[in-house]
C-alpha positions, 0 to 999 in steps of 0.5 A, a space after each residue: 158440711 162442707 159438702 154443697 147440699 149441706 153448705 149452702 143451707 148453712 151459709 143462708 142460716 148464718 147470714 140470716 141469724 147475723 141479721 136477727 142479732 145485728 138488729 136485736 142484739 141477740 138470737 144469732 147462737 140460738 138460731 144457729 144452733 137450732 139450725 145446724 142440729 138439723 144435720 149435726 149432733 148437738 155436741 157439734 152444733 152448739 159449740 160451732 154457733 157459740 164460735 161464730 156468735 163470739 167472733 161476729 159480735 166483736 164489731 158491736 162490742 165497742 159501742 155496747 161497752 159505752 151504752 151497757 148498764 154495767 152495775 147489773 151486767 156484772 152481776 149477770 156475769 157472776 150467775 153465768 160463770 157459775 152456771 157455765 160449769 154446769 152446763 158443760 158437764 151437762 152437755 158432754 154426757 147427755 145423748 144427742 137425741 135426747 139433747 136435740 129435743 131438750 134444746 128444741 123445747 128450751 127455745 120453744 118455752 123461751 119463745 112462748 114466754 116472749 110471745 105472751 109477754 105483755 108490753 106496756 103501752 107507749 104512755 106508760 113507757 114515757 111516764 117510767 121514763 120521765 119518772 126516773 129521769 131516763 135513768 135505768 132502775 138500780 139493779 137487784 143483786 139476787 135477781 140479776 145473779 139468778 137471771 144470769 145464772 139461768 141464761 148462762 146454763 141455757 146458753 151452754 146447753 142449747 145456745 138458747 140464753 136469749 130468751 131468759 136474759 131479755 125477759 129479765 132485761 125487758 122487766 127492768 124498764 131499761 132504754 132500748 139501746 141500754 138493753 141491747 148494748 147490755 145483751 150483746 156483752 152478756 151473750 159475748 162473755 157467755 159464748 167465751 166461757 162456754 167455749 172454753 169449758 167445751 174446749 177443755 171438755 173436748 167438744 172444740 175441734 179443728 173440724 168445728 174451726 173449719 166449719 166456722 171459717 165457711 160461715 164467717 164471712 155470711 154471718 158477719 155480712 148478716 151482722 152488718 145489715 142488721 146493724 145498719 137496720 137497727 141505725 135507721 129504724 126503731 127497734 120492733 117488739 120481739 113478738 114479731 121478729 125473734 119469737 116467731 122464728 124460734 117457734 118454727 125452728 123449735 117445732 121443725 127440730 121436734 118434728 124431725 126427732 119424732 118422725 
C-alpha cells in the first residue's frame, strides 16, 4: 500500500474518516475498513483500521471522560469484552472473500437501520429532557450488556460496531454530548481489546504498523477538523451524515466482490 497509486487514496480516506469521527463520535474504523478492503484483505484492513481508530481518538478521551455516562458505559464494556474473544476466533478462520462480503453486509444493514430509524420531534425531545430534569435515564443492565456484546462482535469482525451501539444509545434519550462521549470511550476500549486479540492471533505485525504510520497524520488532521466542526455547529442527524456514506461504500465493496 506504500506505492503511490494506492497510498494517496488511502491518505484521502484516512482524512475523510477522521473528519466523520471527529464530528459524529464514531464511524472512523468502519469507513476505513470498508475503504481499505478495496485493496487489502480483511485480516489486514481491519487491524489497520482499528489501530488508527485507537490512536486518533486519544485527543478526544479527556473531554469524553468528563461527559460520558459511566454506569451505562461499564455495562457496555462488559458485553464487548466477552464478544471480542468470539470475534477474533472468527476473523482469523474465515477466508478473505466471504469475510469481505460479510463485513459489507454488516455495515449495510447498520446503515439502513440508522436510515430507517424514526427520530423524535424536537418538541418531544424537549419534553423528555424537561421531564428527566436533563439527566440521562438509568441504564438497563441486560440491554446494555447485550448492546455492548453485539457492537463489540461487529467491531472485531468488521470495524462496524458503530451502527448497533448508536442505535442503542439513540433510543436512550441521551443528550448529544453525553452520547458522543460515551461512544468515543466505548470504541476506544473496543478497538484496544480487538487489537490485543488480533495481535495474539498473529493479525497485527510490522506491516500494519508501517501502514499506520503513513496514514496517521491525515487521520489526525481529519479528526481535528471534525472536532472543530462539532464545537461550532449542532450535531446533524446520522441519516444525512454517516448512513449514506456507509451505504455507498458497502455497495461498492459488494459490487467489487461480485464482479
